[in-house]
C-alpha positions as CSV (number, residue, x, y, z in Angstrom):
1,M,41.9,81.4,-114.5
2,N,38.8,80.5,-116.5
3,I,35.2,81.2,-115.4
4,Q,34.5,77.6,-114.6
5,A,37.4,77.4,-112.1
6,A,36.3,80.6,-110.5
7,K,32.7,79.4,-110.1
8,S,34.0,76.1,-108.6
9,S,36.1,78.0,-106.0
10,C,33.2,80.3,-105.1
11,K,30.9,77.3,-104.8
12,E,33.5,75.7,-102.4
13,I,33.5,78.8,-100.3
14,I,29.7,78.8,-100.0
15,D,29.6,75.1,-99.2
16,K,32.2,75.4,-96.5
17,A,30.3,78.3,-95.0
18,E,27.1,76.3,-95.0
19,L,28.8,73.3,-93.4
20,L,30.3,75.5,-90.7
21,K,27.0,77.1,-90.0
22,A,25.4,73.7,-89.6
23,G,28.2,72.6,-87.3
24,K,29.3,69.7,-89.6
25,I,32.9,70.9,-90.1
26,D,35.6,72.3,-87.8
27,K,36.3,76.0,-87.8
28,K,40.0,75.7,-88.6
29,A,39.4,73.4,-91.5
30,A,36.7,75.7,-93.0
31,V,38.9,78.8,-92.7
32,S,41.8,77.0,-94.3
33,S,39.7,75.8,-97.2
34,V,38.2,79.3,-97.8
35,E,41.6,81.0,-97.7
36,N,42.9,78.5,-100.2
37,A,39.9,79.1,-102.5
38,L,40.4,82.9,-102.3
39,S,44.1,82.5,-103.0
40,L,43.3,80.5,-106.2
41,I,40.8,83.1,-107.3
42,E,43.2,86.0,-106.7
43,T,46.1,84.1,-108.4
44,G,43.9,83.2,-111.4
45,L,42.6,86.7,-111.9
46,S,46.1,88.2,-111.4
47,L,44.8,91.3,-109.7
48,N,47.2,94.0,-108.7
49,P,46.9,95.6,-105.2
50,A,44.9,98.6,-106.5
51,E,42.5,96.3,-108.3
52,K,42.2,94.1,-105.3
53,I,41.1,97.1,-103.2
54,E,38.6,98.3,-105.7
55,S,37.3,94.8,-106.2
56,S,36.9,94.4,-102.4
57,R,35.0,97.6,-102.2
58,A,32.7,96.8,-105.1
59,E,31.9,93.2,-104.1
60,P,32.8,92.4,-100.5
61,V,32.8,88.8,-99.6
62,I,30.4,88.3,-96.6
63,M,31.0,85.2,-94.5
64,P,29.4,85.9,-91.1
65,A,29.4,82.2,-90.1
66,V,33.2,82.0,-90.5
67,S,34.8,85.4,-89.8
68,A,32.5,86.8,-87.1
69,P,32.9,84.0,-84.6
70,I,36.6,83.9,-85.1
71,A,36.8,87.7,-84.6
72,E,34.7,87.5,-81.5
73,E,36.8,84.7,-80.1
74,K,40.0,86.6,-80.8
75,K,38.5,89.7,-79.3
76,A,37.5,87.8,-76.1
77,K,40.9,86.2,-75.8
78,A,42.5,89.7,-76.2
79,K,40.4,91.1,-73.4
80,K,40.7,88.1,-71.1
81,G,42.8,88.8,-68.1
82,K,43.2,92.5,-68.8
83,F,40.0,93.9,-67.4
84,K,39.3,93.0,-63.7
85,P,36.7,95.3,-62.2
86,S,37.4,96.1,-58.6
87,L,36.5,98.6,-55.9
88,S,38.9,100.8,-54.0
89,I,39.4,100.4,-50.3
90,A,37.3,103.5,-49.6
91,Q,34.5,102.3,-51.9
92,K,34.5,98.9,-50.1
93,S,34.3,100.5,-46.7
94,R,31.5,102.8,-47.8
95,Y,29.6,99.9,-49.3
96,L,30.0,97.8,-46.1
97,E,28.8,100.7,-44.0
98,E,25.7,101.4,-46.1
99,T,24.7,97.7,-46.1
100,N,25.4,97.1,-42.4
101,L,27.8,94.2,-43.3
102,T,31.2,93.3,-42.0
103,R,34.1,91.6,-43.7
104,D,33.7,88.5,-41.5
105,M,30.1,88.2,-42.6
106,L,31.1,88.4,-46.3
107,K,33.8,85.8,-45.7
108,D,31.5,83.4,-44.0
109,F,28.9,83.8,-46.8
110,A,31.6,83.1,-49.4
111,E,32.8,80.0,-47.6
112,K,29.2,78.6,-47.2
113,K,28.4,79.3,-50.8
114,K,31.5,77.5,-51.9
115,K,30.8,74.6,-49.6
116,R,27.2,74.3,-51.0
117,I,28.4,74.4,-54.6
118,V,30.9,71.6,-53.9
119,S,28.4,69.5,-52.0
120,A,25.8,70.0,-54.8
121,D,28.3,68.7,-57.3
122,R,29.4,65.8,-55.2
123,V,26.3,64.2,-53.7
124,A,27.1,60.7,-52.4
125,Y,24.6,58.1,-53.6
126,T,24.7,54.9,-51.5
127,L,23.5,51.3,-51.7
128,Y,23.2,48.6,-49.1
129,S,26.6,47.3,-48.0
130,T,27.5,43.8,-46.9
131,N,27.2,43.1,-43.2
132,E,29.8,40.5,-42.0
133,Y,27.9,39.8,-38.8
134,G,24.7,39.2,-40.8
135,K,26.5,36.9,-43.2
136,F,27.9,34.9,-40.2
137,A,24.4,34.7,-38.6
138,N,22.8,33.5,-41.9
139,R,25.4,30.7,-42.1
140,F,24.0,29.1,-39.0
141,F,20.4,30.3,-38.7
142,E,19.1,31.1,-42.2
143,P,17.1,27.8,-42.5
144,L,15.4,28.4,-39.1
145,T,14.7,32.1,-40.0
146,I,13.1,31.1,-43.3
147,K,10.9,28.5,-41.6
148,L,9.9,31.0,-38.9
149,T,9.1,33.8,-41.3
150,S,7.0,31.4,-43.5
151,M,5.0,30.3,-40.4
152,F,4.5,33.7,-38.8
153,G,4.6,36.1,-41.8
154,K,1.4,38.0,-40.8
155,E,2.5,38.4,-37.2
156,L,5.8,39.9,-38.3
157,Q,4.4,42.5,-40.7
158,N,4.7,45.3,-38.0
159,F,8.3,44.2,-37.4
160,Y,9.1,44.4,-41.1
161,K,7.5,47.9,-41.3
162,D,9.5,49.2,-38.3
163,L,12.7,47.7,-39.8
164,R,12.2,49.5,-43.1
165,A,11.2,52.8,-41.4
166,S,14.2,52.7,-39.1
167,G,16.6,52.9,-42.1
168,I,18.7,50.0,-40.8
169,K,20.5,48.7,-43.9
170,V,19.9,45.0,-43.2
171,L,17.4,42.6,-44.8
172,S,14.6,41.4,-42.5
173,K,15.5,37.7,-42.6
174,T,19.2,38.6,-42.0
175,Y,18.2,40.7,-39.0
176,I,16.1,37.9,-37.5
177,S,19.2,35.6,-38.0
178,M,21.2,38.2,-36.1
179,I,18.7,38.1,-33.3
180,F,19.2,34.4,-32.9
181,L,22.9,34.6,-33.0
182,S,23.0,37.5,-30.5
183,S,20.7,35.5,-28.2
184,V,23.0,32.5,-28.3
185,I,26.1,34.6,-27.6
186,A,24.3,36.3,-24.7
187,F,23.2,32.9,-23.3
188,L,26.7,31.5,-23.4
189,A,28.3,34.6,-22.0
190,V,25.8,35.1,-19.2
191,T,25.8,31.4,-18.3
192,L,29.5,31.3,-18.0
193,L,29.7,34.5,-15.9
194,A,26.9,33.4,-13.6
195,S,28.4,30.0,-13.1
196,V,31.8,31.4,-12.2
197,F,30.8,34.4,-9.9
198,Y,27.8,32.8,-8.2
199,S,29.0,29.8,-6.2
200,A,26.8,27.1,-4.7
201,P,27.4,24.1,-2.4
202,N,26.6,21.8,-5.3
203,I,28.2,22.1,-8.7
204,I,25.1,20.9,-10.4
205,I,23.0,23.6,-8.7
206,Q,25.6,26.2,-9.7
207,V,25.5,25.2,-13.4
208,L,21.7,25.0,-13.5
209,R,21.5,28.4,-11.9
210,G,23.9,29.7,-14.5
211,I,21.9,28.2,-17.3
212,F,18.7,29.7,-15.9
213,I,20.3,33.2,-15.7
214,G,21.7,32.7,-19.2
215,I,18.2,31.9,-20.6
216,I,17.0,35.2,-19.0
217,G,19.9,37.1,-20.6
218,A,19.2,35.5,-24.0
219,G,15.5,36.5,-23.7
220,I,16.3,40.0,-22.8
221,T,18.7,40.3,-25.7
222,A,16.2,39.0,-28.2
223,V,13.4,41.3,-26.9
224,V,15.8,44.4,-27.0
225,M,16.9,43.6,-30.6
226,Y,13.3,42.9,-31.7
227,F,12.0,46.3,-30.5
228,Y,15.2,48.2,-31.4
229,P,14.0,49.1,-35.0
230,S,10.8,50.4,-33.6
231,S,12.7,52.7,-31.2
232,I,14.9,53.9,-34.0
233,A,11.9,54.6,-36.2
234,K,10.2,56.7,-33.4
235,T,13.4,58.7,-32.9
236,K,13.6,59.2,-36.7
237,E,10.0,60.3,-36.8
238,T,10.6,63.0,-34.1
239,A,13.6,64.3,-36.1
240,I,11.6,64.4,-39.3
241,K,8.7,66.2,-37.5
242,A,11.1,68.9,-36.3
243,D,12.7,69.6,-39.7
244,L,9.6,69.2,-41.9
245,P,8.1,72.7,-41.7
246,F,11.4,74.4,-42.7
247,V,12.0,71.8,-45.5
248,I,8.6,72.5,-47.0
249,I,9.3,76.2,-47.0
250,N,12.7,75.6,-48.7
251,M,11.0,73.3,-51.3
252,A,8.4,76.0,-52.0
253,A,11.1,78.5,-52.6
254,V,13.0,76.2,-55.0
255,A,9.8,75.4,-56.8
256,G,9.0,79.1,-57.2
257,S,12.2,79.5,-59.2
258,G,10.9,77.2,-61.9
259,A,13.2,74.3,-61.1
260,K,12.3,70.7,-62.0
261,P,10.7,68.6,-59.3
262,I,13.7,66.3,-58.9
263,S,15.9,69.4,-58.6
264,I,13.9,70.4,-55.5
265,F,15.0,67.2,-53.7
266,K,18.6,67.5,-55.0
267,T,18.8,71.0,-53.6
268,I,17.5,69.9,-50.2
269,L,20.0,67.0,-50.2
270,S,23.0,69.1,-51.1
271,S,22.5,71.2,-47.9
272,D,23.3,69.9,-44.5
273,E,20.7,72.0,-42.7
274,Y,18.0,69.2,-42.3
275,P,19.7,66.1,-40.9
276,G,16.3,64.6,-39.8
277,L,15.2,64.3,-43.5
278,R,18.5,63.6,-45.1
279,D,18.1,59.8,-45.3
280,E,14.5,60.1,-46.7
281,I,15.5,62.6,-49.4
282,K,18.6,60.5,-50.2
283,K,16.3,57.5,-50.9
284,I,14.3,59.6,-53.4
285,V,17.4,60.7,-55.2
286,N,18.8,57.2,-55.2
287,Y,15.7,55.7,-56.7
288,V,15.8,58.2,-59.5
289,N,19.5,58.4,-60.2
290,L,20.7,54.9,-59.5
291,F,17.7,52.7,-60.1
292,G,16.1,54.7,-62.9
293,Y,12.6,55.1,-61.3
294,D,10.5,58.0,-62.3
295,L,10.0,60.6,-59.6
296,S,6.4,59.6,-58.8
297,T,7.4,55.9,-58.2
298,A,10.3,57.0,-56.0
299,L,8.0,59.3,-54.0
300,R,5.5,56.5,-53.5
301,A,8.2,54.0,-52.4
302,V,9.6,56.5,-49.8
303,A,6.1,57.5,-48.6
304,R,5.3,53.8,-48.0
305,D,8.2,53.3,-45.6
306,T,8.7,56.6,-43.9
307,P,7.9,56.7,-40.2
308,A,6.5,60.2,-40.3
309,L,2.8,60.5,-41.3
310,R,3.1,64.2,-42.2
311,F,6.0,63.6,-44.5
312,K,4.0,60.7,-46.1
313,D,1.1,63.0,-46.7
314,L,3.4,65.6,-48.3
315,L,5.0,63.1,-50.7
316,D,1.5,61.7,-51.7
317,G,0.3,65.2,-52.3
318,I,3.3,66.0,-54.6
319,V,2.7,62.7,-56.5
320,N,-1.0,63.7,-57.0
321,T,-0.1,67.2,-58.1
322,I,2.4,66.0,-60.6
323,S,0.1,63.3,-62.0
324,S,-2.8,65.6,-62.4
325,G,-0.8,68.4,-63.9
326,G,-1.4,70.8,-61.1
327,D,0.7,73.7,-59.9
328,L,3.4,72.3,-57.7
329,K,4.5,75.7,-56.6
330,E,1.0,76.6,-55.4
331,Y,0.7,73.2,-53.6
332,L,4.0,73.6,-51.8
333,N,3.2,77.2,-50.8
334,S,-0.1,76.1,-49.2
335,M,1.6,73.2,-47.4
336,A,4.3,75.6,-46.2
337,D,1.7,77.9,-44.7
338,E,-0.1,75.0,-43.1
339,A,3.2,73.5,-41.7
340,L,4.3,76.8,-40.3
341,T,0.9,77.4,-38.6
342,T,1.0,73.9,-37.1
343,Y,4.6,74.5,-35.9
344,K,3.6,77.7,-34.2
345,L,0.6,76.1,-32.5
346,E,2.8,73.2,-31.2
347,R,5.3,75.6,-29.8
348,Q,2.6,77.6,-28.1
349,K,1.2,74.4,-26.6
350,A,4.7,73.4,-25.4
351,V,5.1,76.8,-23.7
352,E,1.8,76.3,-21.9
353,Q,2.9,72.8,-20.8
354,V,6.1,74.2,-19.4
355,G,4.1,76.6,-17.2
356,T,2.0,73.6,-15.9
357,Y,5.1,71.6,-15.3
358,S,6.8,74.5,-13.4
359,D,3.9,74.5,-11.0
360,I,4.2,70.7,-10.5
361,Y,8.0,71.2,-9.9
362,T,7.4,73.9,-7.4
363,T,5.0,71.7,-5.5
364,I,6.9,68.4,-5.5
365,C,10.5,69.4,-5.5
366,I,10.4,72.7,-3.4
367,A,7.3,72.9,-1.3
368,A,7.1,69.2,-0.3
369,P,10.7,68.9,0.8
370,L,10.4,72.1,2.9
371,L,7.2,70.7,4.6
372,F,9.0,67.3,5.0
373,F,12.0,68.9,6.8
374,V,9.7,71.1,9.0
375,T,7.9,67.9,10.1
376,L,11.2,66.1,10.8
377,A,12.3,69.1,12.9
378,I,9.1,68.9,15.0
379,I,9.5,65.2,15.4
380,Q,13.2,65.7,16.4
381,T,12.2,68.1,19.2
382,M,9.8,65.6,20.5
383,G,12.5,62.9,20.5
384,G,10.6,60.4,18.4
385,E,11.5,58.0,15.6
386,I,9.8,57.0,12.3
387,G,9.5,53.3,11.8
388,G,12.4,52.7,14.1
389,V,14.7,55.0,12.0
390,S,16.1,58.1,13.6
391,V,15.1,61.5,12.3
392,A,18.7,62.4,11.4
393,S,19.0,59.3,9.2
394,I,15.8,60.1,7.4
395,A,16.9,63.7,6.9
396,T,20.2,62.6,5.5
397,I,18.6,60.1,3.1
398,G,16.1,62.8,1.9
399,T,18.8,65.4,1.5
400,Y,21.4,63.4,-0.4
401,G,19.1,60.7,-2.0
402,V,15.5,61.5,-2.5
403,I,15.6,65.2,-3.4
404,P,18.5,64.8,-6.0
405,L,16.7,61.8,-7.6
406,L,13.5,63.9,-7.9
407,N,15.3,66.7,-9.7
408,V,17.1,64.3,-12.0
409,G,13.8,62.5,-12.7
410,F,12.0,65.8,-13.5
411,I,14.8,66.8,-15.9
412,V,14.6,63.5,-17.7
413,F,10.8,63.8,-17.9
414,M,11.0,67.4,-19.3
415,S,13.5,66.2,-21.9
416,A,11.2,63.5,-23.0
417,V,8.0,65.5,-23.3
418,Q,9.4,68.6,-24.9
419,P,9.4,68.8,-28.7
420,K,12.7,68.5,-30.4
421,G,14.1,71.1,-32.8
């Protein structure tokens, strides 16, 4: 083998090593080319085994970019599946005893962790879906709806805001068409039922009375559907208010780990611990992942439509912090402290209110009935009546009617005034 051929083979080896190091060639192809070049050099020089050994000692061929990764890969494959670190039964028992844990606790933790990983990888992103009832309503009432919204656009602004805040996945014009259709259906159904079940000496009077009752039924249906989004928005606001302090604390913890701002909301969404805020967080993630908005635009859009003022302030603060280049971790920590303090004060206020309501309950539902029955007993001994009604009848009505209704009413009142969560 001449010197020129040897130089060419060596140059080929160096070129292949450089290409492999740059990631421009496959490992197998590079190794095959290098081995062929070395074989040509060895064959051309006609070295015997002893000379080959001495030559390798004198001038070793160094190819870390080729041989080292292959060796490491083979070494890893050789070790794979053979070494499985484990603890003995005695070691496991001693570890559980020292950490005050049980096997059930570890099992529950492993299941929850697995569930969170799966839910984090498979977050369902949703869009508005077709509403068949809405399509049917638009077919008949869309022209009337368009005319009405163009005439009373300013008066309907609060309705539009409540509809967006409620999270009902129906367009405003479609929802108004649905109100018209539901009112017509209610009118026909109530008119028919009233005409059939309420008879009159004259058929005309019977029909007219049925029409009048049907108009009342249609009006009630329209009013209920008009204010339904507002009711849903208020319920949603209460749920957000209950979960918000704990969500802020979780967000502050995630921000403290150095995660990206959008990852904070994805982490909250992947957990099922905050159902009150799930729809709002999902909107943010949808705006970023589906519609391609930047995070600041998505936060502004959700803050504009959310029914909870505190959550709106939080999102606006995050936008301002990101836009001004501030420390998001510090901001969320301060908001978490403020939210937790507010939560404690609200709970303390609720406890004080319960004390006041307990005094009211004792007066109205315990002391007043006792005084009432003592008075009835005195009247009974005198043989009198109250308004022409016997004392026994009044006592029966009070025992089985008034007192149970007072207790039920008080329970409903307490459920309404107490904070949720």
